[in-house]
N, C-alpha and C positions, 0 to 999 in steps of 0.2 A: 607587536602584531600589526600588520598593515590594514587596519580597519579605518576607512577614510570617510570624509565628508565630500559632498559634490564639488566643492572648490579644490579638492585635492586630486581630481581626476587627471590621468595622464592624457596627453594629446590624442593618443590612439592606443588600442590594445590589439593583440593577435586575436583574441576572442572576448566578446561580451556575452556573458551567460545570465539569463533571467531565471532565477530560482536557485536555491541552495540545498535542495533535498536530495532524494535518491539519484535522480538523473543529473541535475546540475552539479551536485557535489562530486559525482563520479567523473564527469567530464572535466571539471576544474582540477581535480586531483591529477588526472593523467596528463593534462596539458601543462600544468605547472611543474610537475615532475620532469617533463621533457624539455623544460627551459623556455616555454612560451609565456608571454605576458598576458595575464588573464584578469578580467574583472568579473566578479559575481555581484549582481544586483538583487537585493532581497527586500521584499515589501515589509518585512517585520524587523524587529530590533535584534541586536546582538544577544547571544545567549551563551553562558558558560555552564555546560552540563555538570562540571565537577562541583559546583557550589549552588546552583539554582534549582535544585530538585528537592522534593519532600519525601525521598525514598525511606527515610528512617523515622518519619513522624507517624504516630498512631492517630486513628480517626478522632479521638477525643481532643486532640491538640488543635483541630481546625474548626473554623466557623461551620455551623450546621453539621458538625461531626463528619465533615468531609463529603457531605452530599453535594449533588450538582447545583450549580448556580447559573444564571443566564450567560455569564462569560466563561464558565467552566462546565460545559454541558456533559462531560464525562466524569464529573466529580471535582470537588474543590482541589484535590491534590494532583489531578491530571497534569502532566508536563506539557502544557500548551499555553501559548500566548496569543491573544487576539485571534481566537479560533471559534469554530462552530458552524452550524447550518444557518444561523442568523447572526449577522454582524452589523453593528451600528454604522450607517453611512455606506455600506457595501451591499446593496440589495441585489436580488436577481428576481426574475418573474417566471411564472408558468403559464402556458397557453390554456391549461384546463385545471379546474379545481375539483374534478370528479374523483371518486375513490380510486386511489392508487394510480392516478394519472399525473400526479405532481412529482417532480424530481427535487430531491433535497441535496444541496451542494455544500459540502464541508470545505471550509478554507482554513489555512493555518499560516499566520503571519509571524514568523520567527526564524532566526537563522537555523538551518537544518530542516525547515519545513515539516512535513508530516512524519519524517523519520524520528522525531522526538516523541511521537504519540502512538505509533502503530503497534500492533500485536506481534510483529516480527516473524510471523509464519512465512517461510521462504521455500516455496515449492517450484520446481521447474515445470514449464509447459511440456507436455508430452508430444511425440511426433505427430499424433493424429490431430492435436490442437492447432497445428499449422495448416491443416487441410480440411477444414469443416465443409467447404463447398464441394470438394472432390469426393470426400468420403461419406458425408451425411446429407448433402444436397441443400444445405442451409448456409446463410451468412456469406463470408468472404474467405478465400484462401489468403494466407500470408505469401509474400514474394520470396520468403526464405524458408529453409527447412530447419528441423531440430538439430540436425548434424552440424549445420553452419553456426548455430548459436551455442552448442554444447561446450566448446572450449572457453567461451566467455562466462558461462555459468560456473565452470571450475574456478576461474580467476576471481569472480565476485565472491564465491563461497569461501575461498581462501583468505581474501582480505577482510571480509565482513566477520567471519567466524560463525559457521552454521553447524548446529548439532543435528544429528539424525542418524538414520541407518539405511543401508541399501537392502531393499526387500525384493527386487526383481519383479515388480508388478507391471502389468501391461499398461502403457501410456502414463505411467507415473515413474519417470526416469530415475535411475540411480546416478550418483555422482562418481567421479573417477576414484580409484582406490587412494585412500589416505587424505582425501579432501575434507570429509565431514568430521566434526568432533563427536565424541561419544554422547548418546542421549542420556538424560537422567533416568533413574529407575522409575518404573511405574508405581503410582500410589494405589491404595487399596481399591478405590472405585475403578481405576483404569485396569487393574488386574482382573477384577470381577467382570468388567465389560469385555475384556479380551477373551476370558474363559468362556462366558456364556454366548457371546456372538459367534465364536468359532464352533462350539459344540452344538448349538441349537440352530444356527443360521448359516454356518459355513463362511462367515465373514471374518476377515483379518483386521484386528486393531493393532496398529503399528506406531512406532515413534514418529511424531511429526518432525519436520525440518524447521528449525527456528533460529533466528540470528541472535543467539545468546551463547557466551563462552562457558562451556562446562569444564574446560581446562585452558590453561594459558596457551596462546598461540605460539607456533614454532617460528620464532623470530630469526633463527639461524638458517632455516631452509626456505621459507615462503618468499621473502623479499627477492632472492635471486631468481626464483621461478617467475615472479611477476615482472621484474625489471632486469632481465638477464645481462644487459650491457650498459647499465646505468648505476654506477657505484654510489652516487649521491642519493638517488632515489632508494636504493637498497638500505643505505644507512638511516635515512629519515623514516622509512617504513618500519625498519627493525626497532628503532627507538620508540615509535608510536605503539607498536605491538607490545612492547615490554611495559608500557604505561597502563595497559589494560589488564585488569584483574579478572580471574574467573568468577562466575556467579556463585554467591553463597545462599541462594534460594531464600531470600528474606522478604522482598517486597514486590509489588506489582510493577512490571516493566513499563506500564503506561505512566508511571510517576517520573520516568527518566532514570538514568543510571549514573550516579556520581563516580562509580569505580570503572566505568567503561566496559562492563561485561556485556551489556545489551548494545546492539548496533545503533548508532545514529550518525548522520552525515557529518556533523560537526566534529565528533570524536574520531571517526575513522578516516574521513576524506579531507575535511578542511583543515584540521589541526596540523597534519604533516605538510599539506600543500602550502599553508601560510609560512612555514619555516623555510621553504625554498627561496623566499624573497620574490617570487614571480606572480604572486596572487594578491590582488587588492579586493577587499570585501566592502561593499557599500550597503549598509542597512538602511531601513526606513525610506526606501525609494520605490515608488509605485510606477511600474512600467506602463506606458500608455500606448506606444506604437513602435514598430520597427521602421527605420528609415531606409530608403533606397536611393540610388543615383539614377541618372538618365539611362544607364545601361541595364537597369533592373537588378543590380546587385545590392545586397544589404550593406549598409554603411554604419549602422549603430542603432541605438535605442533612445527614444525620448522618454524621460521619466519625471515624475513629480516628487520633489523633496517633501516628505510627509511632516517634517519638522516645521517648515515655514511656508510651504505651498509653492516654492519656486520651481520653475520648469528648466530642465537641463538636458543636454545631449551627450551621451557616452558613445564614442566612436570606436569601431572595431573592424578588423579585416574580415572577421566572421562573426556571426551572431548565433547563439544557441538558445532555443526556447525550452525551458525546463521548469515552468512555473506551476505545474500540475496540469493535467490534460485539458480541462475546460478553461483555465486561465490562459493557457497557450492558444486555445481556440479563439478566445476573446481578443488576444493581441493580434492574431492573424486577421480577424475580421475588422478590427479597428485600424489596421495599418493600410489606410486608403491613400492613393496617390493618383496622379495622371496615368502612371503606368499600370497601376492595379486599382481601378475604381471600385471594385467589389471586395477589396482586401487581398492581402498577399496569399497566393496559392489557391485562390477561389475562382479562377476563370471558368472552371467546370462546375462551380456551385457545390463542391464537395466539402468545403471547410465547415465543420460543425456536424456533419452527417455521421451516422453510424455510432452513436453514443450507446455504450453498453455498461452493465454493472453485474456483479454477482447476483444470481437468483438465490435468495436466502430465505430460510425459515428456521424455526427452532422448536424444540419440544423438551420437556423435562419430566422427571418423576422422582418420588421419594422411594428410596431403596431400603426396605427393612433389614436386609442383610448387613447394611452399613451402620445400623443404629448402635449406640452404646459401645462403640469401639474404645479400647483403652487409649488413654492419652498417649500420643507418640508424635515424633517429629516427622511430618510428611515432607521430607526433603523433595524438592522438585521446583521447577519454575512455576511462578504464580500465573496460571492461565493454561493455555493448551500445550500439552506435551504428548498427546496421543490422538490419533485420528484414523479414519477409515477411508483410504483412497477408493475411488470408484472401481468396483470389482465386477461389473456386468458390462464390460466393454464390448465383448463379442455380441451379446444380445442387443446392445445399443446400436452397433454398426449394422446388424442384420435387420433393424427396424422392428424388433420384437417387443420393445418397451412402450411404444406409443408416443415417445418424445425423442428429441435429437441430442440433448446435452446432458453429459454426465455431471455428477456432483460428488463432493467429498463431505464427510461428516467429521466434525471436530467435537471431541468429548471434553467436558470440564467437570472436575470433581475435586474433593479435598477440602481441607479446613484452611481457607484463606483468612486473613485477619478480619474479625467481625466488624461490621459497620452498622450504622443506624437502621438500615433496612434488612439486616440479617434475619430478623424474626418473621418477616412477611411470608417466607416460604413455609415454615412449619405451622403458621396460623391456618393456612388453607387446608393442610393435611389433618389438623386436629379440630377443625371446625365442627364436625359432626358430634364431637364429644363435649362441646361447649367451650367457651373462651376461657383459657387457663389464667389463674391469678396466683400471686404469691409463690409459695413453695412449689406448687404444681407447674407454674410457668417456668421456674428454674429447672425443674426436672425434665420438662419437655424440651427446653432449649438444649440441655446436655444430650438428651436422647436423639433429637433430630439433627443437631448440628453436624455437618459433614456427611449426612446420609442422602443428599440430593445429587442426582446426576443430570447434567444438562447436555444436550447434543444440539449442535448448530449445523445446518446444511448450507453449503455454498456451491452453487452450480453454474454451469456454462450458460452463456447467453450469446446467440448469434446476432450479428449486425442486421438491422432491418430499417425500413423507411419511416417507421413511426417514432423513432427515438433519435432526437437531434437537438442541437442548440443553434440559436441565431441571435442577432442583436435585437434587443427590444427597441422598437421605433421611437420611443419617447423617454424612457427612464434612463437616468444617469446616476453614477455614484457621487460621493462627496467631492471628487476631484473633476467632475464633469465628463467622466469617461462613460460611454454607453455600456450598459450592462447586458448580460445574457438573458434570453428567454428560452425556457426549456419545453420540449415536447416529449412526452413519455407515455408508453402503453405496453403493458405485458401482453405477450401473445398467448394463444391457447397452448402452444408448445411449451412455454415456460410454466404455465399454470399446471399442466399435466406433470411436469417434472416436480413441482412443489408437492403434488399429491403423493408421488412416489417417495419423496423425501420424508413426508410425514408418516407414511406407512412404514418405512424402513426404520425410522427413529423409534416409533412406537414398538415395533417388533423387537428391537434391541433392548429397550427398557423393560419390556414385558419379559424377555428372556432373563433379565437380571432380577425378576421378581418385583418390578416397580409398581408403585401405587400411583395412579393418575388422578390429578385434581380436575381434569377435563379430558375429553377424547381428542385424538388428533384431528386437525382441520383438513379432512379429506373431502367433505361435501362443499366447502367454500374455500378453495385455494387462494382466492383473492384476499380473503381475510388473513390467511396464514402468511402470505409472502410479505417480506419486508419491503418498504417503499424504495423506489429507485433512488440510489445515492446514499441510503442509510447504512450500507455496508462499507462505504467509503472505498470502493474498488472501481470507481468509474474510469473508463478509458474510451478512446476513440475520438473522432472529430478532426483528425489530420492523418487519416489512415495511410499506411504504406501499401504500395501495390506494384504490379508489374508494368502498368501503363499510366501515363500522365492523364489520360482521358477519364479514368475512373478512380483516381486516388490523389492524395495531396503530397505525399512523400514517396521517395523511391526506396529501394531495399537497403540503402545506407542511411535512412532517416533524413535525407536531404529534400527540401521542398523543391518539387520539380521546376517551378518557375524561377526560383532563386537558389541556385545550388550552393551558395555560401551561407545559407540559412538552414540550420539543423534543428530538428525537433527531438529532444532527448527525454521525453517523459511518456506517459501512457497514452497520449493523444494519437500516437502512430499505430496502436493496436487495432487490427481489423476485427477483433471480437474478444470476448471474455471466455477464458477457459475455466475449468473447475479448480483452478489454482489461484492463489493470491498473486497480484500483478507485480509487486515491488522487485522481486528477484529478477524477473524478466526485464523490467525497466532498466535496472542497473546493467544487466548483461548487454542489452541493446545499446545503452549509452556508452559502455566500454568499446563495443564494436564500432559504433559511429565515430567516437573520438579518435580511434586508431586510423580509420579511413580518412577522417578530416585532416589529421596531421600528415598523412601520406600525400593527400592532395595539395596541402600547403607546401610541402617540401618540393613537389614537382612543379609548383607554380601554377597549378590549375585553379587555385583559389586566391 
């Protein structure tokens, strides 16, 4: 496996890619498969998902019974390395410390990036999501349409392995026939939610789309579709697909997946790409800036070797930024030179602007109808497998709801493996009857366990002038690199959306006969909304547009000022839809990589 140290760098590469996650892994895979020489620079260490996960460990086997720790903020067994909102030696700052004015930035330093940790909900942006300015009068329009991106959604879904169903819902697009894998059967709580939401509220609860294999991939058919004239690529992809097993619904996907059922970049993109012999992977390398020549073309990347602090220069014909949206923003702003004194792409002052995230809130209730169910095997993925796409699109577009952005609702129920905090939920429900002890405690635990239904809302956010990132004028990280300072403010539009989320979630839970431990937060939506960045869906900062005057990248994700510099992560998003961003990141990266390779063949790069 060509995992290299700085001294092993080639004289030059066809492409130097910063980041190994959804976007970087996707671009590296395609370029290596097509015979180009590629370097991936990753700030974290190398990871082997087949043996470095705790997917089979029970909570009692871990310190603190697998509860969260400062370096494992999602729990001790979470498959993340050097990760979190707070990381030693890697600070960031906020311009305000007022309530819900701070932005929380999650970083992940490991090969494969955030794809090791994410929930894997994989939804397509809808046609209207590309035209928020035109249709709703808010935010920014994308310079591309859904129809232009749809073929790339198909490709990504086929290689990643996405389960789901085509429901024909407005602005929640279906996939092409035969692309999706079958969804798991609904569990008791999901069946109840589907029944009551439909009968009492007229709302549909449908299978979510998620990057988990519910059956083995079609290794005989798919490789030829994705690489129609490349026999070597077909062979390597087919081999890799056969190495992935279907999910057996045992453990939380956030723990990582040793059998390859859950998508991550290392398993799906980098493993076959490394076998081409065209990819070098450089871990533990902190990128500092993109270098340019006198003509203003990107020539490579300066990085710090985290092992010994040495500074090095990786040279490339092209450079791809895929370090995660705000890390790519930081690289652009720190890439200052005589040609670009304010940072690359920032002549118009737009780098860092238009930061957005999912507008999120949640609500839950105890459901008496789910108490004391007989013990049974609730087969299904651990986490979300049912959701409610936004179903009031016509009212929204007609301006009848009082806010501009739709939202989806994700339902969570079932008996996942108990943890140290499992009892906290039924404590609140039984509080009026007194704190249970002994035999009564055990009886109540059995009665309530599995009877809770949680619903999470994640909504659209339009780009605005109040949310952006810039370089902090004083603070630097442990390697002397200036850090980001964030500005964040929820608009009245988003807070009105949160009120609607809370009302709808409460109505669904009430229709299920739910018992509430508190009322929904409709009087104080600022209290209900999750802090900016806490959903870990942040995008923007190098938005794509039709004109160089008001955007950073063009419709092919090329930086206007430096056309051989590509941004292949969420930084190019002109706004946040009511869908998770990762599938769109990969589709855009596939599209950008194809165009980049065409430009290289023509000699334009």
